[in-house]
C-alpha positions as CSV (number, residue, x, y, z in Angstrom):
1,X,34.6,26.9,29.8
2,X,34.3,23.8,31.7
3,X,34.4,20.3,30.2
4,X,30.6,19.8,31.0
5,X,29.8,23.2,29.1
6,X,31.8,22.4,26.2
7,X,30.1,19.2,25.5
8,X,26.7,20.9,26.1
9,X,27.3,23.5,23.7
10,X,28.6,21.1,21.0
11,X,25.4,18.8,21.7
12,X,23.1,21.9,20.9
13,X,25.1,22.8,17.8
14,X,24.8,19.3,16.5
15,X,21.0,19.3,17.3
16,X,20.4,22.7,16.0
17,X,22.4,21.5,12.9
18,X,20.4,18.1,12.4
19,X,17.0,20.3,12.5
20,X,18.1,22.8,10.1
21,X,19.2,19.7,7.8
22,X,16.0,18.1,7.9
23,X,14.1,21.4,7.5
24,X,16.0,22.0,4.4
25,X,15.5,18.5,3.1
26,X,11.7,18.9,4.0
27,X,11.7,22.2,1.8
28,X,13.5,20.8,-1.0
29,X,11.3,17.6,-1.5
30,X,8.1,19.6,-1.5
31,X,9.2,21.7,-4.1
32,X,10.2,18.5,-6.3
33,X,6.7,16.9,-6.1
34,X,3.2,17.4,-4.5
35,X,2.6,15.7,-1.3
36,X,0.9,12.4,-1.6
37,X,-2.3,11.4,0.1
38,X,-2.3,7.8,1.3
39,X,-5.6,6.0,1.8
40,X,-6.0,2.8,3.4
41,X,-8.3,0.3,1.4
42,X,-10.4,-2.3,2.6
43,X,-10.6,-6.0,1.0
44,X,-14.0,-5.1,-0.4
45,X,-12.9,-2.0,-2.3
46,X,-13.3,-2.4,-6.1
47,X,-13.2,1.0,-7.6
48,X,-10.5,3.3,-7.7
49,X,-10.0,6.9,-9.5
50,X,-6.3,7.9,-10.3
51,X,-5.3,11.4,-12.0
52,X,-1.9,12.7,-12.1
53,X,0.7,14.2,-14.4
54,X,2.8,12.4,-17.0
55,X,6.5,12.9,-17.0
56,X,6.0,15.1,-20.2
57,X,3.7,17.5,-18.2
58,X,0.4,16.1,-19.6
59,X,-2.4,15.1,-17.3
60,X,-3.8,11.5,-17.2
61,X,-7.1,10.3,-15.5
62,X,-8.2,6.4,-14.8
63,X,-11.0,4.6,-13.4
64,X,-10.3,1.1,-12.3
65,X,-13.2,-1.1,-11.3
66,X,-13.7,-4.7,-11.2
67,X,-16.8,-6.3,-13.7
68,X,-18.3,-9.7,-12.7
69,X,-18.5,-11.6,-16.3
70,X,-19.5,-15.2,-16.1
71,X,-19.1,-15.4,-12.4
72,X,-15.6,-14.0,-12.6
73,X,-14.5,-10.7,-11.3
74,X,-12.5,-8.9,-14.0
75,X,-10.3,-5.4,-13.9
76,X,-11.2,-3.0,-16.1
77,X,-9.9,0.8,-16.7
78,X,-11.5,3.8,-18.3
79,X,-8.6,6.1,-19.1
80,X,-7.8,9.3,-20.7
81,X,-4.4,10.7,-21.5
82,X,-1.7,11.3,-24.0
83,X,-2.5,7.9,-25.5
84,X,-6.0,8.8,-26.3
85,X,-9.1,7.7,-24.2
86,X,-11.0,4.4,-24.0
87,X,-12.0,1.4,-21.9
88,X,-9.6,-1.7,-21.4
89,X,-9.8,-5.0,-19.5
90,X,-6.5,-6.0,-18.4
91,X,-4.6,-7.9,-15.6
92,X,-2.2,-4.9,-15.3
93,X,-1.5,-2.7,-12.3
94,X,-2.6,0.9,-12.0
95,X,1.2,1.9,-12.1
96,X,1.8,0.0,-15.5
97,X,-1.6,1.5,-17.0
98,X,-0.4,4.8,-16.0
99,X,2.9,4.6,-17.5
100,X,1.1,3.1,-20.6
101,X,-1.2,5.9,-20.7
102,X,1.3,8.6,-20.6
103,X,3.0,7.3,-23.8
104,X,1.4,9.1,-26.8
105,X,2.2,6.2,-29.2
106,X,1.4,3.6,-26.9
107,X,-1.1,0.8,-28.2
108,X,-3.4,-0.3,-25.1
109,X,-5.3,-3.6,-25.7
110,X,-7.6,-5.6,-23.9
111,X,-6.9,-9.0,-22.5
112,X,-10.4,-10.0,-22.2
């Protein structure tokens, strides 16, 4: 084999290994977690529905919406999960609320 053929073979081996490695990572990541769907939102979107699984395997569901009270737009969540079900007005983010809903002993209180 000439020097050029040897380098070409090494290059093909490296590229093939990289492709196999990326494919293996893709398969492994797909088995650990369901694929996520990302949707862009506009500045006027005021209602969102979140549903998922808690770390303990139980399901949760949240409906986040804005309600105008005395001219001020306030954030509310209707929720259902291990912590029970109810409605709460809060400044917390959806990620924080999901963590709270997933705790069966959580006390979720309204801010307004």
